[in-house]
N, C-alpha and C positions, 0 to 999 in steps of 0.2 A: 156720577161719572164726570160731570162737569168740573167738580172740585178736584178730582184725581188727575185730570189731564196735565196741569202744570207739574205735578210730582213726577209723573211718568217721563215727561220731557226732561226734567232735571236729572233723573236717574240715568237716562240714556246719555245725556251730555257728559255726566260724570264718568260713566263707563268708557265713553270714547276717549276722554282725557286720560284716564288710567291706562287704557290700552295703548294710547300713544306714548305714555311714559315707559310702559313695561316692555315694549318690543325691542328698543335699543338695549335695555338691560339684559334681556334674554340672549341676544346675539353676542354682545361683547363682554358679558360678565358683570359682576357687581361693580358699583362705582368705586372710585379710588378711596382707600381707607377701609374698605370692607374685605371680603374673602376672595378677592379677584385673583385668578391664576394668570401668570404671565403667558401670553399667547405664544405658540411656537413660531419661530422665525422661519418663514418659508424659504427665504434665500439661503439661510444657513443650512437648513435641512436638505435643500437641493444640492448644495455643494458637497455635503457629507455623502449623499446618495451617489452622486457622480463619482466621488473619490472611491467609494467602495466598489462600484461597478468596474472601474478601471484598474483596481488593485488585483492581487492574486485571488481574492475572494470571488470577484466577478469573472476572472479569466478561467476559473475551474471548468473543466469539461466533464460531462457526465455521460453515462451510457444508459440505454434502455434494454432490459432483458425481456424478450418475449418468450413465454412459456408454452409448452405444448398444449396446455389447458386453455389457451387463449388469453390468459392474464398477462400483464406486463408490470415491471417495476423499474424505477429510475434510481440511480445512485452513482457514486464515484467508483471507477474501476480501480481496485487495489491490486489484484492478481488475476491472471487467466491462465489456466493450465489445461492439459488434455482431459483432466478429471473433473475440475470444478472451476467456478468463477466466484471471486470474492468481491463484494461491493461494500462501500461505506455509505450507510443510509442514516441520515440525521446523527452522524458521529459514531454510529455503531456498525461494526463489520459483520456482515452476514455472508454465508457461503451457500452456493447452489451447485448441485451436481450437473454435469453436462447432459446427462440423460433427461433432466427436467426441461432443458432449454431448447427452444426452437431456433432462435437467432439472437444475436447481439448487435445493436445498432448504436453507433457513436453519435451523440447529439452535439449541437453547437454549444459554445461556452455559455455560462449562466447569464452574462450580461446580454448576449444576443437573444437568448430565449425569452428573457424578461421583456426586452423591447418589442419583440415580435408579438408576444402575448398582449402587452399593454396596448399596442396599436389597434387591437381588435375589440377593445372594451370601451364603452361609453363612459365619460367622466362621472356620470350620475348612476351608473349601474352598480348599486351597492353589493348585490349578491356575488357578481363575478369579480369585483374588486376585492371583496373579502376572500374569495378563493385564491386570487393572485397573492394577497398578503400572506395567507397561510402557507403558500408555496415558498414565498420569500423567506419566511421564518424557518421553514424546514431546511432551506439552503444556507441559513445563518446570515442572510443579507438584511440585517436588522435595520440599518439606517435607511435602506430603500423602502422597507416595509413601513417605517415611521413616516417617511415623506409621503408615501401613498395614502396613509391613513389621514394625515393632515389635509392633503388635497381633497380627499373625499369629504372631510368635514366642511370645507368651503362650499361644496355642492349641496350637502345635506346638513345644515347647521342645527336643525331641530331634532335630528334622528338620535335617540339615546344609544342605539347600537353603535353608531359612529363615534360618539363621545367615549364610550367604553373602549372601543378599538384603539382610539388615539392614545388613551392612558396606558393601555397594555403595550402598545408598540413603543411608546416613549420609555417605559420601564425596561423593556428588553434592550433598546438601544443604549440606555445608560448603563445597564449591567454589562453589556458587551464592552463598552469603553472602560468600565471599572476593572474588568478582567485583563485589560492591557492588550486586547486582541484587535483593537481598532487602529493601532499604530504598527505599521510594518517595520521590522528591524532585520537587517541582514545578519544572519547567524554567523558566529565565528567558525573558523575551519573545523575545529574539533567538535562543534555542535552539529555539523551537517551529518545527516544520516549516511551510513555506509552504503555504497551502491550495491544492489543485489543483482544476481544473475537473472537474465531474462528467461522466459519460458522455453525459448528455443535452445538456449545454452544448457538449461536444466535437462532437457531432453537429450542433448548430445552427450552429456555426462552419463545419463542412464544407458545410452547405447554402448558407450565404451566400457561400462561396468557390468554388462550382461554376463552372467554365468550360464553357459549353454547346458550345463548339467543340472541347473536349477533355475530355469529362465522365467522371467516375468512375461506377462501378456504383451504381444506386440501387434502392430497393424501397419500394413504397407498398402498404399493405393495401387490399384492395378496398373495405372499409367506409369507410376514411378518404378514399379517392379519391371515392367516391360522395357522402360528406358535403360535400366541397369543391365538387363540381360542382353539387350541389343548392343550396348556399349562394350560389353565383354564377350561378345559371341565368338570371337576368334580364340578364346581360351578353351582348352580341351575340357575343362571342368564345367563349362556351360553347355546345356543341351544344344546340339547343332541345328535341330529342326524346329520350325514354328510349333509343331505339335508337342514336342518335348518341352519347350519353354512354356507353352500354355499349361501343360500338366503340372509343371513346377509351380506356376503362379496359382493354380487351383488348389494346391496342397497347403501344408502348414507354412505360414509366413516365416516361422523360425528357420526353415530350410533355406530360404532366400537370405536371411540374416547370416546364417552360418556360411553361405557361399560368399557373401560380401566380405566377411572376416577373412576367409581363406584367400581371397583375391586382394585384400586390403584396399577395397574400393571406398576409401574414406570420403570421397566427394558425394557418395550416396548415403552416408550414415544419417545425415539429417533428414532424409526422407522416411526413415523408420520412426514410427511413433511408439514409444514404450509406455504402456498404460499403467504399470506398477513400479514401485521401487525395486531395483535389483537387490539381492540379498545384502550386499555390503552397505547399501544405503539404508535398508530396513534396520540393520544392526546399529548404524550410526544414529538414526533418528530415535530409535528405541532405547539404546544403552548409553549413548554419549551426549546427545543434545541436551538432555535435562540438566546434568551437572555442569556442562560446559557453559550454558547460558546463565544459569543461576549463580554458579560459583566463579566464573571467569569473565563473562561478557557484561558485567555490571558497568554502570556509568562511571564508577570510580576506579575501574580496573581496565579490562581490555574492550570495553564497550563505549568509551567516551574520551574525554580530554586527557586522561591519564593512561591511555592505551599504549603509549610508546610506539614501537614499530609494528607490533602485532595488534591489529584491531579486528574485532569480531562483531557480527550483526547480532542485535539483541532485542529489537523492538517487537518481534512477533515470534515467540518461542516455538509455536507449532507450525509456523509458516513454511511452505515447501521451498520457496526461493531462498529464504534465510538459511534453512538447513543445508541446502546444496552450496550456498555461498561459503558458509563456515567450513563445510567439508573440503571445498576447493582450497580455501586459505590454509587450513591445517595441514593438508597433505603436501603443501609446497613451502611452508614456512620454515625458516631456520633461525637459530640463535644468532647473536651478534658475531660470533666467531665462525659462522657457516655451518654449524652442526644442525642437521635436520631435526625438526621438532618431533618427528616420528621416526623411530629406528625400525626399519622393516626387517633387518636381519635379527635383531634381538629386541623384540617389542618391550620386554620388561625394563630395558634400559632407556626407553624413550624419554627425552626431557619433558614431553607432554604429561607423562605420568608423574615424574619426580617433582615437577614444579607444583603439583597438587598435593604433595606430602608436607608434613611438618618439616621445618628447615633442619632440625636436628636429625641427621642420618640420611638426608636426601642427597643424591648425587648432583642434582641441579637445584639448589635452594632458590626459592622464589624471592625476588627482590622485595625490599620493604615498600609498603604502600601507606604512607602517612595519611591519617585522617585530616579533615579540614581543621580540626581543633589542634592537632599536633599532639594530643594526649594519648592517642592509641593509633591503631592502623586499621585500614579498611580491607584487610585480606584475611581470609580464613582457609585452612586446608580443605580440599574437597574430598580427600580420601582419609579415612580414619587411620589406615595403615596400609603398607604394601601387601597386597593379597586380599584386601576386602572385596566385597561383591562388585562395587563399581570398578575397582582396579582390574579384576578378572574379566569383566565384561568388555572394558576398553581394550585390554590386551587381546582378547579374542577378536575384537573388531580389527585391530591392527594386523593380526595374522591373516585376516580374510582379504586384505588389500592385495591387488595385483602387483607383481614385481617384474620388471621395473614399472614405475607408474606411467599410465598413458599420458601422452601429450595431447590434450584436447585441443581441437582447432578453434579455439575461442580466444577473445581478448578480454582481459580483466586486470585492473579496473577499466571501465569504459571511458572514452573521451567524450562521448555523447550518446544519446539514445535513451531507452527506457531504463530507469534506475530508481532506487529508493531515495536518492538525494544527490545533489551535484557533487562531483569529484573529478579529479584529473588522474591521468595515468602516471604522473610524476610521483616519485617516492615521497610519502607524507603520511598523514594520519590514516588514510585508507589503503596504503600500500602494504600488502603482506610481505614479509621478508622472503627473499629468494625468488620473488616474482616481479617481473616488469615487462611491459610491452607485450610481445607475442606469446608469452608463456614460457617459463622454464620447463624443460622436459629432460628425458633421458638422453636425447641426442641421437639415439638409434631407433630401432623399431620400438614403438610405444607399447611394450607388454605384448599380450596376445592379440592386440588389434593392429 
């Protein structure tokens, strides 16, 4: 034992010396000349994080859908109609029917939500900060996530989970910048998405297009029905007694709609909620939208910079707002000489049809659409011949349109408000021909309405 004591003391001293040398190496990385990684610059990361939070990325607002089952889900609101709600979740659009939903709550913008959440978490709380970082990634706030991961490494330098997290977040932030999405750029006028009709405008078109011989489902709140009947109680077609009005309200809501149409009580049309597409819109979405979007509303034709004066929406072929916007534009558009794109008197002579034929033999040959290379063109006929299936279906749809066309009490393009992209009401890339300001219409009674 006596001879072993100096050896033990020496080993302990050696271990202490080695430990003293190894601790700085573990914290700051291998010495210069080895495999040392450049440490993340915290000030630079903070600047990138702040820039992303103040950009359009951070200003995005989300909503929370509460379902009748008690669950909820967050996402960006794409569209909301009386039938369904569409959210964009992690870049993917998902639809939910209104019968699933209990309520929709609008949340603060992402930057505000991040700061509120972060203020509730301790700097060394690895578990909750990991959850925060996962949420930041789901919202594509990659620079903020990277910054948070590096901050956490300062609190937990020996934690291997944190080291892995930093590497992952650095990679995502670098990939984000490589995609070119880290730099904001103001799009050109022709690149801006076409503004879409709002849910309220879509509903108004549905009201004006109701066919009372083949009606869709409708709903009217009792308070709105009562207000309508009281406003027109002096008209002999309205029941004169409270009991009579109550009986009318208790019956089929289509009876109230029919009475509104007879009285042309247009100020109440927006109170009617139409739950299905009217027949004319069902035909349009089923028989026209497919070839219209694929064949005409492409980015090199009527969907982008080469649209000319007629521009169509094309980003969501099955979207409700897009279909109604294109319906609205087509039924009011004209050629450069003022000829309506749709001939209501002789549907087979409609320029809309002839522009989709091969030029040889077409009454309205389609203009040339040169390709980017100039060696060919980016236009193909959408109809094989006059009289093919698509031609007949489109002709039948035109015949089903009301004459004269209703003058919907809406404004398009909008100067402000909900839209698919910024646009002005002045004539330009988003201005359908024959339409400006308050809507071009028949000038007299708008059809049967």
